[in-house]
N, C-alpha and C positions, 0 to 999 in steps of 0.2 A: 312708617310713613305718616305724615301729618294729615288729619282729616278735619274738614270744616263743614259746617252746615251752610248750605246756600239755598236761596229761594229762587225757584223757577216758576214761570207763569205759563200755563197752557189753557187755552180757551177761557181766559179771564179768571182762572182759578189759580191761586198760589199753592205751591208745594214746597215744603222745607225738606231738603234731602241732605244726608251726610255723604260727603264725597272726598276722596283723596285729592290732594292738590294736583297730582299728575293727571287726573282724569277730569278736571274742572272744565277745560275747554271743550272736550268731547261731550260732556254732559250738557253744557250750554248749547252746543250745536245740535245735539239730539233733541233737546227740548224745543228749540226754535223750529226744527224740521217737523216735529210732531204737531206743534201749534199750527204751522202752515197747513199741513195735511188735514188736520181736524177742521180748520177754518174753511178750507175748500169744500169739504163735505157738508159742513153746516150751511154754507152759502147755497148749495144745490138743494139740500133737504133741510130747510129751517125748522121743521117740526120734529125732526129726529132727536131722540134723547141723547144726552152726552155719552151714556154708556154705549149706545149703538154706534155713535160717531166714533168713539174710541176703538171699538172692535173693527169697524170698517177701515179706519186709518191704519190700525195694526195689520190688517190683511193686505192693504195696499203697500205698506212699507215692507212686509215680509216678501210679498211678490216681487217687488223691486230688488230686494236683497238677493233672493234666490236666482233671479235672472242675471244679476251681476256676477254671482258666484259661478253660474254656468258659463258666462263669458270668460271668466278668469280661467276656468278649467280648459276651455278651448285655446286660450292664449298659451297656457302652460304646455298643452299638447303640441302646438305649432312651434314653441320654443324648443321643445325636446327634439322635434323633427329637424329643425335647423341645426341644433347642436350635433345631431347624428350625422347630418350631411357634411358639416364642417369637419368632423372627425374623419369621415370617409375621404374627404379631399386631402386632409393632412397626410393620411396613410398613403395616398397616391402621389404625394409630393407636391401638391398644389397649395401648400400653406403660405400664409402671407409673409 
């Protein structure tokens, strides 16, 4: 797979990163999301160091990720229950 170096900007600092072409869009979206989260924290706490801002942003992003992961598990459980009910109905002759 072809890899290119791209430059992303987070909190007014440029980073040159090697990336597969297939992951370019995701990396750009990720960098933009991180930049937004770090800018939000910097706006509320302007004296906080960039390192601390990065850690706080990482914690916020991971928290969001884990909550979405938990929601996905709940949806998968509901989907399994629906599938089970559909199978039961089919066995009883109520199939579509």
